[in-house]
C-alpha positions in Angstrom: 0.4 0.1 0.2 1.4 3.3 -0.6 1.8 5.5 2.2 -0.9 6.2 3.9 -1.2 10.1 5.8 -1.4 9.8 8.8 -0.5 13.5 9.6 -3.7 14.5 7.6 -5.7 12.0 9.7 -4.9 12.5 13.6 -3.3 15.7 13.7 0.5 16.6 13.5 0.6 16.7 17.4 -0.2 12.8 17.3 1.8 10.9 19.0 3.7 8.6 16.9 1.5 5.0 16.4 4.3 3.4 14.3 6.8 3.8 16.9 9.9 4.7 14.7 9.3 1.2 12.1 8.6 1.1 8.6 7.2 -1.8 7.0 11.0 -3.2 6.2 11.8 -2.9 10.1 8.6 -4.2 11.1 9.0 -7.8 9.3 12.2 -8.0 10.9 11.1 -7.8 14.7 12.3 -10.6 16.5 10.2 -12.8 19.4 11.0 -13.9 22.4 12.8 -17.3 23.7 10.7 -20.4 24.9 11.3 -20.2 28.9 11.2 -23.0 30.9 8.2 -25.5 31.0 6.3 -23.8 28.3 4.9 -27.1 26.3 4.7 -28.6 29.3 1.8 -25.8 30.9 0.5 -25.3 27.3 -0.2 -28.8 26.3 -0.9 -29.7 30.3 -4.2 -26.7 30.1 -5.1 -28.4 26.5 -5.5 -31.8 27.8 -7.2 -30.7 30.9 -9.8 -28.2 28.6 -10.5 -31.0 26.0 -11.6 -33.1 28.3 -14.0 -30.7 29.3 -17.7 -31.0 28.3 -19.3 -28.8 26.9 -23.2 -29.1 27.6 -24.1 -26.5 25.3 -27.5 -24.7 25.3 -28.3 -22.9 21.9 -31.6 -20.1 22.1 -32.5 -19.1 18.8 -32.8 -15.9 17.3 -33.4 -13.9 14.6 -30.9 -14.0 11.9 -30.2 -13.2 8.3 -31.7 -14.8 5.8 -29.7 -18.5 5.3 -28.5 -18.3 8.3 -30.0 -20.4 11.3 -29.3 -18.5 14.6 -28.7 -19.1 18.1 -27.8 -17.3 21.1 -24.8 -19.9 23.1 -24.3 -20.9 26.8 -21.2 -23.2 27.3 -19.3 -24.9 30.1 -15.0 -24.4 29.9 -12.4 -25.2 32.7 -13.4 -24.7 35.8 -17.0 -25.3 35.4 -17.3 -22.0 34.2 -20.0 -21.2 32.3 -19.9 -18.6 29.0 -22.2 -17.6 26.4 -21.6 -16.6 22.6 -24.0 -17.2 19.8 -23.9 -20.5 17.2 -24.9 -20.0 13.7 -25.1 -22.5 10.7 -26.1 -22.5 7.1 -30.1 -23.0 7.4 -29.7 -25.0 4.7 -27.9 -27.6 6.9 -24.7 -27.9 4.5 -22.0 -27.7 6.4 -18.6 -27.5 4.4 -16.2 -26.1 7.5 -16.5 -24.6 11.0 -15.2 -21.2 12.3 -14.5 -20.4 16.2 -14.7 -16.2 16.6 -12.9 -15.0 18.8 -13.4 -11.0 19.4 -12.0 -7.7 20.9 -11.0 -6.4 24.6 -14.1 -5.1 24.3 -16.5 -8.2 24.7 -19.4 -8.4 22.3 -22.7 -8.8 21.4 -22.7 -9.8 18.5 -22.1 -12.3 16.8 -20.2 -10.5 13.3 -21.2 -13.2 10.5 -19.2 -11.1 7.8 -16.4 -13.2 9.2 -17.4 -16.2 8.4 -16.9 -18.1 4.9 -20.0 -19.5 3.0 -21.4 -22.6 3.7 -19.4 -22.6 6.9 -21.2 -23.2 10.7 -19.1 -20.6 13.3 -18.9 -20.8 16.8 -18.1 -16.4 18.3 -17.6 -17.7 22.4 -17.2 -14.6 24.3 -14.1 -15.2 26.7 -14.3 -15.1 30.2 -15.2 -12.3 32.4 -15.6 -10.2 29.3 -18.9 -8.5 28.2 -21.4 -8.9 26.9 -22.2 -12.8 28.5 -20.0 -13.8 30.1 -19.7 -11.6 32.8 -18.4 -13.8 35.6 -18.4 -12.2 40.0 -14.6 -11.5 41.4 -13.4 -11.2 37.7 -13.0 -7.4 36.7 -15.2 -6.5 32.9 -12.8 -3.3 31.5 -10.0 -4.6 29.5 -7.6 -2.9 31.9 -8.4 -4.7 35.5 -9.1 -7.8 33.0 -5.5 -8.2 31.6 -4.1 -8.2 34.8 -6.2 -10.5 36.8 -4.6 -13.4 38.6 -1.4 -11.8 36.8 0.8 -12.7 40.2 1.0 -16.9 38.9 0.9 -18.8 35.5 -1.7 -21.1 37.0 -4.1 -18.0 37.5 -3.4 -15.7 34.7 -6.9 -14.9 33.0 -5.3 -15.5 30.0 -5.2 -19.0 30.4 -8.7 -19.8 31.4 -9.2 -16.9 28.3 -7.2 -19.8 25.7 -9.4 -22.4 27.8 -12.4 -20.9 26.7 -11.5 -21.2 22.5 -10.8 -24.6 22.9 -14.2 -25.5 24.5 -16.3 -23.1 22.1 -14.7 -25.5 19.2 -14.8 -28.3 21.1 -19.3 -26.9 21.1 -19.5 -27.9 17.5 -18.8 -31.7 17.8 -22.2 -31.4 20.6 -24.5 -29.4 18.3 -23.2 -30.6 14.3 -24.7 -33.8 13.5 -21.7 -35.2 11.7 -17.5 -33.6 12.4 -17.2 -30.7 9.6 -14.4 -31.1 7.3 -12.3 -28.4 8.5 -11.8 -25.9 11.6 -10.3 -22.5 11.2 -9.9 -19.6 13.8 -10.3 -15.9 13.0 -9.6 -13.4 16.2 -8.6 -9.7 16.7 -6.5 -7.3 19.0 -7.4 -9.7 22.0 -8.5 -12.7 19.8 -6.1 -12.4 18.0 -3.1 -12.9 20.8 -5.3 -15.4 22.2 -6.4 -17.4 19.1 -2.2 -17.4 18.7 -1.9 -18.4 22.5 -4.5 -21.5 21.3 -4.0 -22.5 17.7 -0.4 -24.2 18.5 -1.4 -26.6 20.6 -5.3 -28.3 19.6 -4.1 -30.1 16.2 -8.2 -30.1 15.5 -7.8 -26.6 13.9 -6.7 -26.5 10.1 -6.2 -22.7 9.7 -6.4 -19.2 11.2 -6.6 -15.5 10.8 -5.4 -13.0 13.5 -5.4 -9.3 13.0 -4.1 -6.7 14.3 -3.3 -9.6 17.3 -2.1 -8.4 20.7 0.6 -9.7 23.2 3.2 -9.9 21.0 7.3 -9.7 22.6 6.0 -8.7 25.6 9.5 -7.3 26.3 9.2 -5.4 23.5 6.0 -4.3 24.7 6.5 -3.2 28.0 9.7 -0.4 26.5 6.2 0.8 24.5 3.5 3.5 26.6 -0.1 2.5 24.5 -3.4 3.0 24.9 -4.7 -0.3 24.9 -4.5 -3.0 27.8 -0.8 -3.4 27.6 -0.4 0.5 29.2 -1.7 -1.4 32.2 0.6 -4.3 32.0 3.6 -1.6 31.2 3.1 0.0 34.3 2.3 -3.0 36.6 5.5 -4.8 35.0 7.6 -1.4 36.6 6.2 -2.0 40.0 6.2 -5.6 39.7 8.8 -6.9 37.4 8.2 -10.6 38.6 5.4 -10.4 36.5 7.3 -10.6 33.8 8.1 -13.7 34.7 4.2 -14.8 33.9 3.5 -13.1 31.7 6.5 -14.8 28.9 4.5 -17.9 29.2 1.8 -15.8 27.7 3.6 -13.9 24.8 1.7 -14.8 21.3 5.0 -14.7 19.6 6.4 -17.6 21.5 3.8 -19.2 20.7 3.6 -18.8 17.2 6.8 -19.9 16.9 4.7 -23.3 17.5 2.5 -23.1 14.9 2.4 -25.1 11.5 -1.1 -24.5 10.3 -1.4 -22.4 7.3 -1.7 -18.5 9.3 -3.0 -15.5 7.8 -2.4 -12.3 9.9 -3.1 -8.9 9.4 -1.2 -6.2 11.9 -1.7 -2.4 10.9 1.1 -0.1 10.7 -0.2 2.3 12.4 -2.1 1.5 16.3 -1.4 3.3 19.3 -3.2 0.7 21.2 -1.5 -2.0 20.0 1.8 -1.1 19.3 2.9 -2.8 15.9 5.9 -4.5 16.3 4.3 -6.9 18.9 2.0 -7.5 15.8 4.5 -8.0 13.3 6.4 -10.3 15.9 3.8 -12.5 16.1 3.6 -13.1 12.1 7.4 -13.6 11.6 7.6 -16.1 14.5 5.6 -18.3 12.5 7.2 -21.8 11.3 4.7 -23.0 8.9 3.1 -21.3 5.7 2.1 -17.8 6.5 0.4 -15.0 4.5 0.5 -11.4 5.5 -2.0 -8.4 4.9 -1.5 -5.1 6.1 -4.1 -1.8 7.7 -3.5 1.1 8.0 -4.3 1.9 10.7 -6.3 0.4 13.8 -7.8 0.6 17.0 -9.0 4.6 15.8 -11.4 6.2 13.6 -10.0 7.3 10.1 -11.0 7.9 6.7 -12.2 4.6 5.1 -11.0 2.2 8.6 -14.7 0.8 8.1 -13.0 -0.7 4.1 -10.2 -1.2 5.2 -12.2 -3.0 7.7 -14.2 -5.0 4.9 -10.9 -5.6 2.6 -10.0 -7.7 5.8 -12.6 -9.5 6.8 -13.0 -11.2 2.8 -9.3 -11.9 3.0 -9.7 -14.1 6.3 -12.4 -15.8 3.9 -10.9 -16.3 0.5 -8.2 -17.6 2.9 -9.9 -20.0 4.8 -12.0 -20.7 2.1 -8.0 -21.0 -0.5 -6.7 -23.1 2.5 -9.1 -25.5 3.8 -10.5 -26.3 -0.3 -8.0 -29.6 -0.6 -9.6 -30.7 3.0 -13.4 -30.7 1.4 -12.4 -33.0 -1.3 -10.3 -35.6 0.7 
């Protein structure tokens, strides 16, 4: 893409949300090595989540033509009951399925524009977040949620949020009459980072799309003031440096180095909430087939923002359809 007119969009006094990186430099952003016990922690957590019976409950609601839409409740790790939505083709012919994550604001409706034609989809709301998965004792605001349980690897809230993705995938086995030919994941911002943490361990997923993924390269992120949840983490670690030892287990770029399935990453070149070097670190770490589509900016309004989002959504649908087409012929 040609260089975006950031001064024109955001004013000459806006702080530089490229953080001094051009696209060439972003493509070189590195990622941290795994801490000791990284694999054991995640494979153990996944094994626990896979044993959960999601016990889904569906209530039909109005949906667009050609789509059966339901409000969903399901059980996740540690018996937590969560909400979300489930969508399926009205003609009953399911050619695949997608788990769709969300940003740190939660969600109050499903984004069907991220779902390829003919695919079923689960839209889980991660534990503690609005509007469908609020929990007593868990902050619902991103800057507080991101610090919940950060004193220990075993209690940090992001481990449970990753398990919510795995349990959402288990919902599909319970509600569909037959296993879908393929399973994909799409998630943005918070959901992009959580997806990067979830996908390496779950062989049920065949492809994934991460849009402006968060939580990439905490070592680098902690040097970059921002307007998102990362700022709360940066300030917390400044006062409690031992928290970085916990965060190393929840680094989306570290986890992405174990991704072998086809992936599409859509990072932003300008982003005041999720610094672009962290987003690119997630993509740069990927060990398998990794495609890249960039957007000019994210987490901020700018001329053409809606059009860029639609371009991202179309790229996500096309990628999943193209990458999973051989599975439909199998």
